[in-house]
C-alpha positions in Angstrom: 95.3 84.6 -172.9 96.7 81.4 -174.5 99.1 80.7 -171.8 96.5 81.2 -169.0 99.0 83.6 -167.1 97.4 86.4 -165.3 97.7 89.9 -167.0 97.1 93.1 -165.0 93.4 93.3 -166.1 92.6 89.6 -165.7 90.6 88.5 -162.7 92.0 85.1 -161.5 89.8 82.2 -161.9 88.6 80.5 -158.7 86.5 77.3 -158.5 84.4 76.9 -155.4 83.3 73.5 -154.5 80.7 73.2 -151.5 80.1 70.3 -149.0 77.1 67.9 -149.3 74.7 69.7 -147.2 74.9 73.4 -148.0 74.8 74.5 -151.6 77.7 76.5 -153.0 75.7 79.8 -153.2 75.0 79.6 -149.4 78.4 78.2 -148.4 80.4 80.9 -150.3 77.9 83.9 -150.3 79.9 86.0 -147.8 83.3 85.1 -149.3 82.1 86.0 -152.9 80.6 89.2 -151.6 83.9 90.2 -149.9 85.9 89.4 -153.0 83.6 91.2 -155.2 85.1 91.7 -158.8 88.7 90.8 -157.8 88.2 87.2 -159.0 86.5 85.3 -161.7 84.2 82.9 -159.5 83.1 79.5 -160.9 80.6 78.1 -158.3 80.3 74.4 -158.8 77.7 72.3 -157.0 78.5 68.7 -156.2 77.8 65.9 -158.7 75.5 64.2 -156.3 73.0 66.9 -157.0 73.2 66.8 -160.8 70.1 64.8 -161.1 66.9 63.8 -159.3 68.7 61.2 -157.3 72.4 60.4 -156.7 73.9 58.1 -159.4 74.2 54.5 -158.3 78.0 54.8 -159.1 78.3 58.0 -157.1 81.7 58.6 -155.4 84.8 60.6 -155.3 85.8 59.8 -158.9 82.5 61.2 -160.2 83.2 64.4 -158.1 86.7 64.7 -159.5 85.5 64.4 -163.0 83.0 67.1 -162.3 85.5 69.5 -161.1 87.4 68.7 -164.4 84.3 69.3 -166.6 83.5 72.5 -164.9 86.9 73.9 -165.4 86.9 72.7 -169.1 83.6 74.3 -169.7 84.9 77.5 -168.4 88.1 77.4 -170.6 90.4 77.1 -167.7 93.7 75.3 -168.0 94.6 76.2 -164.5 92.8 78.0 -161.6 92.6 78.5 -157.9 90.5 75.8 -156.1 88.6 76.2 -152.8 86.8 73.2 -151.2 84.5 73.2 -148.1 83.7 70.1 -146.1 83.2 67.2 -148.6 84.1 69.6 -151.2 87.6 70.0 -149.6 88.1 66.2 -150.0 87.0 66.4 -153.5 89.5 69.4 -154.1 92.3 67.6 -152.5 91.6 64.6 -154.6 91.4 66.6 -157.8 94.6 68.4 -156.9 96.4 65.1 -156.3 95.3 63.8 -159.8 95.8 67.1 -161.7 98.4 69.2 -159.9 99.2 71.2 -163.1 95.6 72.5 -163.2 95.6 74.0 -159.6 97.4 77.2 -159.1 96.5 77.2 -155.3 94.3 75.1 -153.0 92.3 76.2 -150.0 90.6 73.6 -147.8 87.9 74.8 -145.4 87.0 72.0 -142.9 87.8 69.3 -145.4 86.1 65.8 -145.0 85.7 62.8 -147.1 85.4 59.4 -145.7 84.2 57.8 -148.9 81.3 55.6 -149.2 82.9 52.2 -150.5 82.4 50.7 -147.0 78.7 51.8 -146.6 76.0 49.3 -146.3 73.1 49.5 -148.9 70.9 50.7 -145.9 73.4 53.5 -145.1 73.6 54.6 -148.7 69.8 54.6 -148.9 69.6 56.8 -145.7 72.2 59.4 -147.1 70.3 59.5 -150.3 67.1 60.3 -148.1 68.7 62.9 -146.1 70.1 64.9 -149.0 66.6 65.2 -150.5 65.2 66.7 -147.3 64.1 70.3 -147.2 67.0 72.6 -146.3 65.4 73.4 -142.8 65.5 69.7 -142.0 68.6 68.6 -143.8 71.4 69.7 -141.5 69.9 68.1 -138.4 69.4 64.8 -140.2 72.9 64.8 -141.8 74.4 65.5 -138.4 72.4 62.6 -137.0 73.5 60.5 -139.8 77.1 61.3 -139.2 77.0 60.5 -135.4 74.9 57.4 -135.7 76.9 54.5 -134.3 78.0 52.1 -137.0 76.4 49.0 -135.5 74.3 48.1 -138.4 71.3 49.3 -140.3 69.1 49.2 -137.2 71.2 51.9 -135.7 70.0 54.4 -138.4 66.4 54.2 -137.2 67.2 54.9 -133.5 65.7 58.0 -132.1 68.2 60.8 -131.5 67.9 60.5 -127.6 69.3 56.9 -127.9 72.5 58.1 -129.3 73.4 60.2 -126.4 76.6 59.1 -124.7 77.3 56.2 -127.0 80.9 56.0 -128.2 81.0 52.4 -129.5 80.9 51.7 -133.2 81.2 55.4 -134.3 82.3 56.3 -137.8 
């Protein structure tokens, strides 16, 4: 339809954006199964996973552009947008920049602290964490998120050393 309005037989387009740790297919499997054929799902992975390593200029801007490219490639002028965790932050930022494209926005545990303030050591550690096998990734990511921000040396502390520390948290 030229005006992108819903007809009685059109399934509404919904773009799904996951968090950093869990792929979209895993994050949204149950929801997609429940919704069945009622929607036109567009499952979009984060741009951080587009190549073998995160781009040097990786950040929120790149993710916003990725949502736009995905919608454009699907021929969508407007769509419903669902974001989980970091994907929630991306979805919120996309909606703020392109409100005319978003029919509705659903955020599930949205998070985005950005990475402009990270040290090179912290960026390198996150790059390492996202390349771990799935069975190791969540534990390492959680540890990365709760590591006190007292310098790069904190990233190499054993998990037991983090117990009870509240100073220098993210």
